[in-house]
C-alpha positions as CSV (number, residue, x, y, z in Angstrom):
1,X,5.8,42.8,83.6
2,X,4.7,43.5,87.1
3,X,4.6,40.2,89.1
4,X,3.3,40.0,92.7
5,X,4.4,37.3,95.0
6,X,1.9,36.4,97.8
7,X,3.6,34.2,100.4
8,X,2.1,32.4,103.3
9,X,1.4,29.0,104.9
10,X,-2.2,29.1,103.8
11,X,-3.1,26.4,106.3
12,X,-5.9,26.6,105.4
13,X,-6.4,29.1,102.5
14,X,-9.4,31.3,103.6
15,X,-11.8,33.6,101.9
16,X,-9.8,36.4,103.2
17,X,-6.7,35.1,101.4
18,X,-8.9,34.8,98.3
19,X,-10.0,38.4,98.6
20,X,-6.4,39.5,98.7
21,X,-5.6,37.4,95.6
22,X,-8.6,38.8,93.7
23,X,-7.6,42.4,94.4
24,X,-3.9,41.7,93.6
25,X,-4.9,40.1,90.3
26,X,-6.3,43.4,89.2
27,X,-3.1,45.3,90.2
28,X,-0.5,43.0,88.7
29,X,0.1,41.3,85.3
30,X,0.8,38.1,87.2
31,X,0.3,36.9,90.8
32,X,2.1,34.0,92.3
33,X,0.8,32.4,95.5
34,X,3.7,30.9,97.3
35,X,2.9,28.2,99.9
36,X,5.9,28.3,102.2
37,X,7.2,25.1,103.8
38,X,8.6,26.0,107.2
39,X,10.9,23.3,108.2
40,X,10.6,24.4,111.8
41,X,6.9,23.7,111.9
42,X,4.9,20.6,111.4
43,X,2.6,21.3,108.5
44,X,-1.1,21.1,109.3
45,X,-2.0,20.0,105.8
46,X,-0.1,18.4,102.9
47,X,1.1,21.5,101.0
48,X,0.8,19.9,97.6
49,X,-2.8,19.0,98.3
50,X,-3.5,22.5,99.4
51,X,-1.8,23.8,96.3
52,X,-4.1,21.7,94.1
53,X,-7.2,22.8,96.1
54,X,-6.1,26.5,95.7
55,X,-5.6,25.9,92.0
56,X,-9.2,24.7,91.8
57,X,-10.4,27.8,93.5
58,X,-8.5,30.0,91.1
59,X,-10.0,28.1,88.1
60,X,-13.5,28.5,89.4
61,X,-13.0,32.2,90.1
62,X,-11.4,32.5,86.6
63,X,-8.3,34.2,88.0
64,X,-6.2,33.3,85.0
65,X,-3.2,35.5,85.9
66,X,-2.7,33.7,89.2
67,X,-0.6,30.6,89.8
68,X,0.5,28.6,92.9
69,X,3.9,27.2,93.9
70,X,5.4,25.6,97.0
71,X,8.9,26.5,98.2
72,X,11.1,25.8,101.2
73,X,13.5,28.7,101.2
74,X,13.1,32.4,102.2
75,X,10.0,34.0,100.7
76,X,12.2,36.8,99.1
77,X,14.4,34.2,97.5
78,X,11.4,32.3,96.1
79,X,10.0,35.6,94.9
80,X,13.2,36.5,93.1
81,X,13.3,33.1,91.5
82,X,9.8,33.8,90.1
83,X,11.0,37.2,88.8
84,X,8.6,39.0,91.2
85,X,8.7,42.8,91.2
86,X,6.7,43.1,94.5
87,X,5.8,41.1,97.6
88,X,2.1,41.1,98.5
89,X,0.9,40.9,102.1
90,X,-2.6,40.9,103.4
91,X,-3.3,43.0,106.5
92,X,-6.3,42.8,108.8
93,X,-5.5,45.4,111.5
94,X,-2.8,47.7,113.0
95,X,-1.1,44.7,114.7
96,X,-0.7,43.0,111.4
97,X,0.6,46.2,109.9
98,X,3.2,46.6,112.6
99,X,4.4,43.0,112.3
100,X,4.4,43.1,108.5
101,X,6.2,46.5,108.3
102,X,9.2,45.0,110.2
103,X,9.4,42.1,107.9
104,X,8.9,44.3,104.8
105,X,11.9,46.5,105.8
106,X,14.2,43.4,106.1
107,X,12.9,41.9,102.9
108,X,13.5,45.1,101.0
109,X,17.0,45.4,102.5
110,X,18.0,41.8,101.5
111,X,16.2,41.6,98.2
112,X,15.3,45.1,96.9
113,X,11.6,44.0,96.7
114,X,9.0,46.4,97.9
115,X,6.0,45.1,99.8
116,X,2.4,46.0,98.8
117,X,-0.3,45.7,101.5
118,X,-3.8,44.7,100.5
119,X,-6.7,44.7,102.9
120,X,-9.0,41.6,103.0
121,X,-11.9,43.9,104.0
122,X,-14.5,42.3,106.3
123,X,-13.1,38.9,105.3
124,X,-9.9,39.7,107.0
125,X,-11.4,39.3,110.4
126,X,-10.8,35.6,110.4
127,X,-7.3,34.0,110.4
128,X,-6.3,30.5,109.4
129,X,-5.5,29.8,113.1
130,X,-9.0,31.0,114.2
131,X,-10.6,28.8,111.5
132,X,-8.6,25.8,112.8
133,X,-9.7,26.5,116.3
134,X,-13.3,26.7,115.2
135,X,-12.8,23.4,113.3
136,X,-11.4,21.7,116.5
137,X,-14.5,22.8,118.4
138,X,-16.9,21.4,115.7
139,X,-18.1,24.8,114.4
140,X,-19.3,25.4,110.9
141,X,-16.5,27.2,109.0
142,X,-18.1,27.0,105.5
143,X,-18.5,30.8,105.3
144,X,-14.8,31.3,105.9
145,X,-13.4,28.9,103.4
146,X,-13.7,28.5,99.6
147,X,-15.7,25.3,98.9
148,X,-12.7,23.5,97.4
149,X,-10.7,24.0,100.6
150,X,-13.6,22.9,102.7
151,X,-13.8,19.7,100.5
152,X,-10.1,19.1,101.0
153,X,-10.4,19.3,104.7
154,X,-13.4,17.0,104.7
155,X,-11.5,14.6,102.4
156,X,-8.6,14.4,104.7
157,X,-11.1,13.5,107.5
158,X,-9.7,16.2,109.6
159,X,-13.2,17.4,110.5
160,X,-16.8,16.3,110.1
161,X,-18.7,19.3,108.8
162,X,-22.4,19.1,108.6
163,X,-24.1,21.2,106.0
164,X,-25.5,24.4,107.4
165,X,-29.3,24.2,107.9
166,X,-31.4,26.4,105.8
167,X,-34.8,27.8,107.0
């Protein structure tokens, strides 16, 4: 069985991340989204709440071969624990590729796992960090986030998002 492991902080999980997951779900028998808990960083969101919100997105999208876990060790170790056969990384541009290629080489050396790159297409233009910056400045981010993630952010009262006006 081919199992892909898609690791990240997903803080927040964007439509670009969702596009990578949709594409990966067609390439692998099973895809595991791994929400990494970096002890060196203060989390922006409760990872368990983000996990639940992502699971709701997967259910709505009927991505039945995709599951979500949280972990606090190295991504390659979490992937091996899940019997992953490949690591999945989303790439937006050549800078992402250069960065990811260095990590992929190390990951392959220490784990034997190969990395598969998947483009997020036009949805890859936005990063979680950029979404957070837009949120901080009161901008509408509804087109960049799945509705379940937007609802979580609203619920946590991190932002006040008004519904976009329609003509």
